[in-house]
Backbone as JSON Lines, residues from 0, in Angstrom:
{"i":0,"aa":"M","n":[-27.91,136.11,137.65],"ca":[-29.27,136.08,138.17],"c":[-29.26,135.74,139.65]}
{"i":1,"aa":"Q","n":[-30.19,136.35,140.34],"ca":[-30.32,136.11,141.76],"c":[-31.72,135.6,142.05]}
{"i":2,"aa":"K","n":[-31.83,134.63,142.96],"ca":[-33.1,134.07,143.35],"c":[-33.6,134.79,144.61]}
{"i":3,"aa":"I","n":[-34.84,135.29,144.55],"ca":[-35.44,136.01,145.66],"c":[-36.64,135.21,146.17]}
{"i":4,"aa":"N","n":[-36.66,134.92,147.47],"ca":[-37.82,134.28,148.09],"c":[-38.92,135.31,148.29]}
{"i":5,"aa":"L","n":[-40.17,134.83,148.19],"ca":[-41.29,135.72,148.44],"c":[-42.45,134.95,149.03]}
{"i":6,"aa":"A","n":[-43.33,135.69,149.68],"ca":[-44.57,135.13,150.2],"c":[-45.72,135.81,149.46]}
{"i":7,"aa":"H","n":[-46.57,135.02,148.82],"ca":[-47.75,135.54,148.13],"c":[-48.95,135.13,148.97]}
{"i":8,"aa":"I","n":[-49.63,136.11,149.54],"ca":[-50.69,135.86,150.52],"c":[-51.97,136.56,150.08]}
{"i":9,"aa":"R","n":[-53.09,135.92,150.36],"ca":[-54.4,136.53,150.13],"c":[-55.14,136.57,151.46]}
{"i":10,"aa":"E","n":[-55.46,137.77,151.91],"ca":[-56.12,137.96,153.2],"c":[-57.3,138.91,153.04]}
{"i":11,"aa":"R","n":[-58.21,138.85,153.97],"ca":[-59.32,139.81,153.99],"c":[-58.85,141.11,154.64]}
{"i":12,"aa":"S","n":[-59.27,142.22,154.06],"ca":[-58.95,143.53,154.63],"c":[-59.93,143.83,155.76]}
{"i":13,"aa":"T","n":[-59.75,144.95,156.41],"ca":[-60.66,145.35,157.49],"c":[-62.06,145.64,156.96]}
{"i":14,"aa":"T","n":[-62.18,145.9,155.65],"ca":[-63.5,146.14,155.05],"c":[-64.13,144.85,154.54]}
{"i":15,"aa":"G","n":[-63.4,143.75,154.59],"ca":[-63.92,142.46,154.15],"c":[-63.53,142.07,152.74]}
{"i":16,"aa":"A","n":[-62.96,143.0,151.98],"ca":[-62.52,142.69,150.62],"c":[-61.23,141.88,150.68]}
{"i":17,"aa":"W","n":[-60.96,141.11,149.63],"ca":[-59.72,140.33,149.56],"c":[-58.58,141.2,149.06]}
{"i":18,"aa":"I","n":[-57.41,141.03,149.66],"ca":[-56.19,141.74,149.23],"c":[-55.12,140.69,148.96]}
{"i":19,"aa":"N","n":[-54.48,140.78,147.81],"ca":[-53.35,139.93,147.46],"c":[-52.08,140.72,147.71]}
{"i":20,"aa":"F","n":[-51.22,140.19,148.56],"ca":[-49.98,140.91,148.81],"c":[-48.78,139.99,148.72]}
{"i":21,"aa":"V","n":[-47.65,140.62,148.43],"ca":[-46.39,139.91,148.28],"c":[-45.35,140.54,149.19]}
{"i":22,"aa":"V","n":[-44.61,139.69,149.89],"ca":[-43.5,140.13,150.72],"c":[-42.24,139.48,150.15]}
{"i":23,"aa":"F","n":[-41.26,140.31,149.83],"ca":[-40.01,139.83,149.23],"c":[-38.91,139.78,150.28]}
{"i":24,"aa":"D","n":[-38.1,138.75,150.22],"ca":[-36.93,138.59,151.08],"c":[-35.76,139.32,150.42]}
{"i":25,"aa":"A","n":[-35.78,140.65,150.51],"ca":[-34.77,141.43,149.78],"c":[-34.6,142.82,150.39]}
{"i":26,"aa":"K","n":[-33.41,143.36,150.19],"ca":[-33.08,144.73,150.59],"c":[-32.16,145.3,149.53]}
{"i":27,"aa":"S","n":[-32.38,146.56,149.2],"ca":[-31.56,147.2,148.18],"c":[-30.11,147.33,148.65]}
{"i":28,"aa":"T","n":[-29.2,147.01,147.75],"ca":[-27.77,147.18,148.06],"c":[-27.31,148.59,147.72]}
{"i":29,"aa":"T","n":[-28.19,149.38,147.09],"ca":[-27.85,150.76,146.71],"c":[-28.68,151.78,147.48]}
{"i":30,"aa":"N","n":[-29.29,151.35,148.59],"ca":[-30.13,152.22,149.43],"c":[-31.31,152.8,148.67]}
{"i":31,"aa":"N","n":[-31.84,152.06,147.7],"ca":[-33.02,152.5,146.96],"c":[-34.08,151.4,147.02]}
{"i":32,"aa":"N","n":[-34.65,151.22,148.23],"ca":[-35.66,150.18,148.42],"c":[-36.89,150.4,147.55]}
{"i":33,"aa":"E","n":[-37.24,151.67,147.29],"ca":[-38.41,151.96,146.47],"c":[-38.25,151.39,145.06]}
{"i":34,"aa":"K","n":[-37.1,151.63,144.46],"ca":[-36.83,151.13,143.11],"c":[-36.83,149.6,143.1]}
{"i":35,"aa":"L","n":[-36.2,148.99,144.09],"ca":[-36.16,147.53,144.16],"c":[-37.56,146.96,144.31]}
{"i":36,"aa":"L","n":[-38.38,147.56,145.17],"ca":[-39.74,147.07,145.39],"c":[-40.55,147.15,144.1]}
{"i":37,"aa":"I","n":[-40.41,148.24,143.35],"ca":[-41.11,148.38,142.07],"c":[-40.66,147.29,141.1]}
{"i":38,"aa":"Q","n":[-39.36,147.05,141.01],"ca":[-38.84,146.02,140.1],"c":[-39.34,144.63,140.47]}
{"i":39,"aa":"L","n":[-39.27,144.29,141.75],"ca":[-39.68,142.96,142.18],"c":[-41.19,142.77,142.03]}
{"i":40,"aa":"T","n":[-41.97,143.8,142.32],"ca":[-43.42,143.72,142.17],"c":[-43.78,143.51,140.7]}
{"i":41,"aa":"S","n":[-43.12,144.22,139.81],"ca":[-43.35,144.05,138.37],"c":[-43.0,142.64,137.93]}
{"i":42,"aa":"Q","n":[-41.9,142.11,138.44],"ca":[-41.48,140.75,138.09],"c":[-42.49,139.72,138.59]}
{"i":43,"aa":"A","n":[-42.99,139.91,139.82],"ca":[-43.99,138.98,140.37],"c":[-45.26,138.99,139.52]}
{"i":44,"aa":"R","n":[-45.69,140.18,139.1],"ca":[-46.87,140.28,138.24],"c":[-46.61,139.62,136.89]}
{"i":45,"aa":"A","n":[-45.42,139.81,136.35],"ca":[-45.06,139.2,135.06],"c":[-45.05,137.67,135.17]}
{"i":46,"aa":"N","n":[-44.83,137.16,136.37],"ca":[-44.85,135.71,136.61],"c":[-46.25,135.21,136.93]}
{"i":47,"aa":"G","n":[-47.26,136.08,136.79],"ca":[-48.64,135.66,136.95],"c":[-49.24,135.82,138.32]}
{"i":48,"aa":"L","n":[-48.53,136.44,139.25],"ca":[-49.08,136.65,140.59],"c":[-49.89,137.93,140.64]}
{"i":49,"aa":"K","n":[-51.04,137.88,141.3],"ca":[-51.84,139.08,141.5],"c":[-51.27,139.82,142.71]}
{"i":50,"aa":"V","n":[-50.97,141.1,142.54],"ca":[-50.35,141.87,143.61],"c":[-51.09,143.2,143.78]}
{"i":51,"aa":"D","n":[-51.75,143.36,144.94],"ca":[-52.39,144.63,145.27],"c":[-51.46,145.5,146.11]}
{"i":52,"aa":"K","n":[-50.68,144.86,146.96],"ca":[-49.74,145.57,147.84],"c":[-48.48,144.73,147.95]}
{"i":53,"aa":"S","n":[-47.35,145.4,148.23],"ca":[-46.09,144.65,148.34],"c":[-45.16,145.31,149.34]}
{"i":54,"aa":"A","n":[-44.2,144.51,149.81],"ca":[-43.23,145.01,150.79],"c":[-41.95,144.17,150.7]}
{"i":55,"aa":"L","n":[-40.87,144.78,151.16],"ca":[-39.6,144.08,151.32],"c":[-39.46,143.72,152.8]}
{"i":56,"aa":"A","n":[-38.82,142.59,153.08],"ca":[-38.51,142.18,154.46],"c":[-37.02,141.89,154.52]}
{"i":57,"aa":"Y","n":[-36.35,142.46,155.51],"ca":[-34.91,142.28,155.64],"c":[-34.47,142.52,157.08]}
{"i":58,"aa":"T","n":[-33.28,142.07,157.39],"ca":[-32.73,142.27,158.72],"c":[-31.69,143.38,158.67]}
{"i":59,"aa":"R","n":[-31.81,144.32,159.59],"ca":[-30.82,145.39,159.71],"c":[-30.47,145.53,161.19]}
{"i":60,"aa":"N","n":[-29.19,145.45,161.48],"ca":[-28.7,145.51,162.86],"c":[-29.39,144.48,163.74]}
{"i":61,"aa":"G","n":[-29.62,143.29,163.18],"ca":[-30.22,142.2,163.95],"c":[-31.73,142.31,164.13]}
{"i":62,"aa":"R","n":[-32.36,143.3,163.5],"ca":[-33.81,143.51,163.64],"c":[-34.5,143.31,162.3]}
{"i":63,"aa":"L","n":[-35.65,142.64,162.33],"ca":[-36.45,142.47,161.13],"c":[-37.14,143.79,160.81]}
{"i":64,"aa":"E","n":[-37.0,144.24,159.57],"ca":[-37.62,145.49,159.14],"c":[-38.39,145.25,157.85]}
{"i":65,"aa":"F","n":[-39.37,146.12,157.62],"ca":[-40.19,146.04,156.42],"c":[-40.19,147.39,155.72]}
{"i":66,"aa":"Y","n":[-40.28,147.34,154.4],"ca":[-40.4,148.56,153.6],"c":[-41.44,148.3,152.52]}
{"i":67,"aa":"G","n":[-42.4,149.2,152.39],"ca":[-43.4,149.04,151.34],"c":[-44.66,149.8,151.63]}
{"i":68,"aa":"T","n":[-45.77,149.29,151.12],"ca":[-47.07,149.92,151.31],"c":[-47.33,150.08,152.81]}
{"i":69,"aa":"E","n":[-47.68,151.3,153.22],"ca":[-47.74,151.63,154.65],"c":[-48.62,150.7,155.47]}
{"i":70,"aa":"D","n":[-49.84,150.42,155.0],"ca":[-50.72,149.56,155.8],"c":[-50.25,148.11,155.8]}
{"i":71,"aa":"L","n":[-49.59,147.68,154.73],"ca":[-49.02,146.33,154.71],"c":[-47.85,146.23,155.68]}
{"i":72,"aa":"V","n":[-47.01,147.25,155.72],"ca":[-45.88,147.27,156.67],"c":[-46.42,147.22,158.1]}
{"i":73,"aa":"Q","n":[-47.48,147.95,158.38],"ca":[-48.08,147.93,159.72],"c":[-48.61,146.53,160.04]}
{"i":74,"aa":"Y","n":[-49.3,145.91,159.08],"ca":[-49.83,144.56,159.26],"c":[-48.69,143.57,159.55]}
{"i":75,"aa":"L","n":[-47.62,143.64,158.75],"ca":[-46.49,142.73,158.94],"c":[-45.8,142.97,160.28]}
{"i":76,"aa":"S","n":[-45.69,144.22,160.7],"ca":[-45.06,144.54,161.98],"c":[-45.84,143.92,163.13]}
{"i":77,"aa":"Q","n":[-47.16,143.84,162.99],"ca":[-48.0,143.27,164.05],"c":[-48.08,141.75,163.98]}
{"i":78,"aa":"N","n":[-48.03,141.2,162.75],"ca":[-48.27,139.76,162.56],"c":[-47.02,138.94,162.25]}
{"i":79,"aa":"G","n":[-45.92,139.61,161.98],"ca":[-44.68,138.89,161.7],"c":[-44.53,138.51,160.24]}
{"i":80,"aa":"L","n":[-43.4,137.93,159.96],"ca":[-43.03,137.55,158.61],"c":[-43.75,136.28,158.19]}
{"i":81,"aa":"P","n":[-44.45,136.3,157.05],"ca":[-45.09,135.07,156.57],"c":[-44.06,134.08,156.03]}
{"i":82,"aa":"Q","n":[-44.47,132.84,155.84],"ca":[-43.58,131.83,155.26],"c":[-43.43,132.06,153.77]}
{"i":83,"aa":"W","n":[-42.25,131.8,153.25],"ca":[-42.0,131.96,151.82],"c":[-42.8,130.93,151.07]}
{"i":84,"aa":"T","n":[-43.46,131.34,149.98],"ca":[-44.28,130.44,149.18],"c":[-43.76,130.24,147.77]}
{"i":85,"aa":"H","n":[-42.96,131.19,147.27],"ca":[-42.46,131.16,145.89],"c":[-41.03,131.73,145.87]}
{"i":86,"aa":"S","n":[-40.43,131.66,144.72],"ca":[-39.19,132.4,144.49],"c":[-39.19,132.86,143.03]}
{"i":87,"aa":"I","n":[-38.49,133.97,142.8],"ca":[-38.36,134.49,141.43],"c":[-36.89,134.77,141.17]}
{"i":88,"aa":"S","n":[-36.51,134.73,139.92],"ca":[-35.16,135.05,139.53],"c":[-35.15,136.44,138.92]}
{"i":89,"aa":"V","n":[-34.21,137.25,139.37],"ca":[-34.09,138.62,138.85],"c":[-32.66,138.88,138.44]}
């Protein structure tokens, strides 16, 4: 089992509605970030977290990168990496 850090955040969208999003401290070791994101999102939901959008955060070539829901990735790119709030075992 591996422990993955995550940030579970609730923010207002540009329309004023609340969005629950999760950012995972993880990167696929098999170059399949989509599959990993689906697995981690399912695990977070199974642990009782509400998740509307999700993304992976990782460092590649010394640069912080994000992979996930397009508007969430854009938000994270502008606002930076949130602090980890939880961890899950996968």
